[in-house]
C-alpha positions in Angstrom: 173.0 257.5 55.3 174.1 253.9 55.6 172.1 251.4 53.7 170.6 249.1 56.4 168.3 246.3 55.5 164.9 246.5 57.1 165.4 243.2 59.0 168.7 244.3 60.5 169.0 245.7 64.0 171.4 248.5 64.6 171.5 249.7 68.2 171.4 253.4 69.1 175.0 254.8 69.4 176.5 252.6 66.6 178.4 254.8 64.1 178.2 253.7 60.5 179.8 255.6 57.7 177.4 257.0 55.1 178.1 254.3 52.5 178.2 251.2 54.7 175.9 248.4 53.7 174.3 246.1 56.3 172.4 243.0 55.0 169.4 241.1 56.3 169.1 239.9 59.9 172.4 241.5 61.1 172.8 242.7 64.7 175.0 245.7 65.3 175.8 246.8 68.9 175.7 250.3 70.2 179.5 250.7 70.6 180.4 249.5 67.1 182.1 251.8 64.6 182.1 250.8 60.9 184.2 252.7 58.4 183.6 253.9 54.8 182.7 251.4 52.2 182.4 248.5 54.5 180.0 245.7 53.6 178.2 243.5 56.2 176.4 240.6 54.6 173.4 238.8 56.1 173.2 237.2 59.6 176.3 238.9 61.0 176.6 239.8 64.7 179.0 242.6 65.7 179.0 243.6 69.3 181.2 245.3 72.0 183.7 248.1 71.4 184.5 247.0 67.9 185.9 249.1 65.1 185.9 248.0 61.4 188.1 250.0 59.1 187.2 251.3 55.6 186.4 248.6 53.0 186.1 245.7 55.5 183.8 242.9 54.2 182.1 240.5 56.6 180.4 237.4 55.2 177.3 235.6 56.5 177.1 234.2 60.0 180.4 235.7 61.2 180.5 237.1 64.8 182.8 239.8 65.9 183.4 241.4 69.3 181.5 238.9 71.5 182.9 238.2 75.0 186.2 236.2 75.2 186.2 232.6 76.3 188.2 233.4 79.4 187.1 232.6 82.9 188.9 235.7 84.2 186.8 238.0 82.1 183.9 239.8 83.9 182.5 242.2 81.4 185.2 244.8 81.1 184.8 247.2 78.1 187.5 245.5 75.9 187.9 246.0 72.2 188.3 244.6 68.7 189.9 246.5 65.8 190.0 245.3 62.2 192.1 247.2 59.7 191.1 248.5 56.2 190.1 246.1 53.4 190.2 243.0 55.5 187.9 240.1 54.5 186.1 238.1 57.1 184.5 235.0 55.7 181.6 232.8 56.8 181.2 231.6 60.3 184.4 233.3 61.5 184.5 234.2 65.2 186.6 237.1 66.5 186.4 237.7 70.2 187.1 241.0 72.0 190.1 241.3 74.3 190.1 240.1 77.9 191.6 241.4 81.1 195.3 242.1 81.0 195.3 243.1 77.4 192.0 244.4 76.3 192.4 244.5 72.5 192.1 241.9 69.7 193.6 243.5 66.6 193.6 242.3 62.9 195.6 244.5 60.5 194.8 245.7 57.0 194.4 243.6 53.9 194.0 240.3 55.8 191.8 237.4 54.8 190.3 235.2 57.5 188.7 232.2 55.8 185.6 230.2 56.8 185.2 228.9 60.4 188.4 230.3 61.7 188.5 231.5 65.3 190.6 234.5 66.5 190.7 234.4 70.3 190.9 237.3 72.7 193.9 239.6 72.6 195.3 238.1 69.4 197.3 240.5 67.2 197.5 239.8 63.4 199.6 242.1 61.3 198.8 243.4 57.8 198.4 241.0 54.9 197.9 237.9 57.0 196.1 235.0 55.4 194.3 232.5 57.7 192.8 229.5 56.0 189.7 227.6 56.9 189.2 226.1 60.4 192.3 227.7 62.0 192.1 228.1 65.7 194.1 230.8 67.6 194.5 230.6 71.4 194.5 233.9 73.3 197.3 236.4 73.0 198.8 234.9 69.8 200.8 237.3 67.7 201.2 237.0 63.9 203.6 239.2 61.8 202.8 240.8 58.5 202.2 238.6 55.5 202.2 235.3 57.4 200.2 232.4 56.1 198.4 230.0 58.4 197.3 226.7 56.7 193.9 225.1 57.1 193.0 223.4 60.3 196.1 224.6 62.2 195.8 225.1 65.9 197.9 227.9 67.4 198.7 227.7 71.2 198.0 230.7 73.3 200.9 233.3 73.5 202.6 231.8 70.4 204.5 234.4 68.2 204.6 233.8 64.5 207.1 236.0 62.7 206.7 238.1 59.5 206.4 236.2 56.2 206.4 232.8 58.1 204.1 230.0 57.0 202.3 227.3 59.0 201.4 224.1 57.2 197.8 222.8 57.3 196.7 220.7 60.2 199.7 221.7 62.3 199.6 222.0 66.1 201.8 225.0 66.8 203.0 225.1 70.5 206.1 227.2 69.9 207.2 230.5 68.4 207.8 230.5 64.6 210.7 232.6 63.4 210.3 235.2 60.7 210.5 233.7 57.2 210.3 230.2 58.6 208.1 227.2 57.6 206.7 224.9 60.2 204.4 221.9 59.9 203.3 218.8 61.8 201.7 217.8 65.0 203.5 219.0 67.0 204.9 221.5 64.6 208.6 221.5 63.8 210.7 223.9 61.7 211.1 222.4 58.3 212.8 225.2 56.3 212.3 228.6 54.9 209.0 229.9 53.5 210.6 230.0 50.1 207.3 230.2 48.2 206.2 233.2 50.2 209.5 234.9 49.9 209.6 234.5 46.2 206.0 235.5 45.6 206.7 238.7 47.5 209.7 239.5 45.4 212.5 239.1 47.9 215.8 239.3 46.0 217.9 236.2 45.6 220.7 237.7 47.7 218.3 238.2 50.6 217.1 234.6 50.4 220.7 233.3 50.2 221.6 235.3 53.3 218.6 233.8 55.2 219.7 230.3 54.0 223.2 230.9 55.4 221.9 232.1 58.7 219.4 229.3 59.0 222.0 226.8 58.2 224.2 228.1 60.9 221.4 228.3 63.5 219.6 225.0 62.9 221.8 222.7 60.8 225.1 223.3 62.5 225.3 221.3 65.8 228.5 222.9 67.0 228.2 224.6 70.4 225.1 225.8 72.1 222.2 227.4 70.3 222.9 230.7 72.1 226.5 230.7 70.8 225.2 230.0 67.2 222.8 232.9 67.6 225.7 235.2 68.6 227.8 233.9 65.7 224.9 234.5 63.2 224.5 238.0 64.5 228.2 238.7 64.0 228.5 237.2 60.5 225.3 238.9 59.2 225.7 242.2 61.1 224.7 244.2 58.1 221.8 242.1 56.9 218.4 243.5 58.1 216.5 240.3 57.4 218.9 238.1 59.3 218.9 240.6 62.1 215.1 240.5 62.2 215.4 236.8 62.8 218.0 237.2 65.5 216.0 239.9 67.2 212.9 237.7 67.2 214.9 234.8 68.8 216.5 237.1 71.4 213.3 238.8 72.3 211.8 235.5 73.4 208.3 235.0 74.6 206.2 232.8 76.8 206.5 229.8 74.4 209.6 227.9 73.3 211.0 228.3 69.8 209.9 225.8 67.1 213.0 224.0 65.9 213.7 221.1 63.6 213.7 217.6 65.1 217.3 217.3 63.8 219.6 219.2 61.5 218.9 216.9 58.6 215.2 217.7 58.7 215.7 221.4 57.8 215.1 221.9 54.1 216.4 225.2 52.7 215.6 224.3 49.1 219.2 224.4 47.7 219.0 221.0 46.1 215.7 221.6 44.4 216.8 225.0 43.2 220.1 223.5 41.9 218.1 221.0 39.9 215.9 223.7 38.4 212.8 222.5 40.3 212.3 225.7 42.3 211.7 229.0 40.6 214.4 231.4 41.8 213.7 235.0 42.6 214.9 237.8 40.4 
């Protein structure tokens, strides 16, 4: 039987695995499912059709599964799903889906730091790190292993690609390509997420291929952007990482693409690496 503190309130119908721990003054709704080994600290509220995977940890004063901040929502039974081993820190708010989507999903092994807000119908992949005070608008999508810096604001419907990084205090109005780095208010593409790529063990050959493709796409000012995309796809036809970037660009979305303010603004790290200031990948 789950270990539930005597001051906590767990509604009839809630399904808690046998080894779940629920701390003081928590409130758990009747449609909540909590997986094996999960730990819910004190003063946590979990409502709605919410599922927490095995090993999820939720720190004090977080709220998960409350109604979305959407004037179109009128009480539909929408959902939240949080993947295994994800950590939700203090005062985080994660709202359930709204009409036209219905699911807010956070993947496995994520960390959502203090006072972040994940709005209705957002989708965060596995291994995403969201720093303190980040704000997501509704329907934002974040790829695996992306990093969102503290205080960043992500516009609704923005897509952030896999292994991308958003600098702290950035206002992100456009889509962020996979492996890219954006920062500023309003955010602009400033280069590759070299630190993230190297920490995750991407080989030097892969990073150099991404550099070449980014150079063509964003530093070269010959022809239209569409023509440069086609040329990058042709030159790097056998490279899966470059093709991932091309596929992201071609898929499009409801927001424009984050780009550099000018070709000279894009820093791909070649000079620093040549001078030995950047640790190169194996």
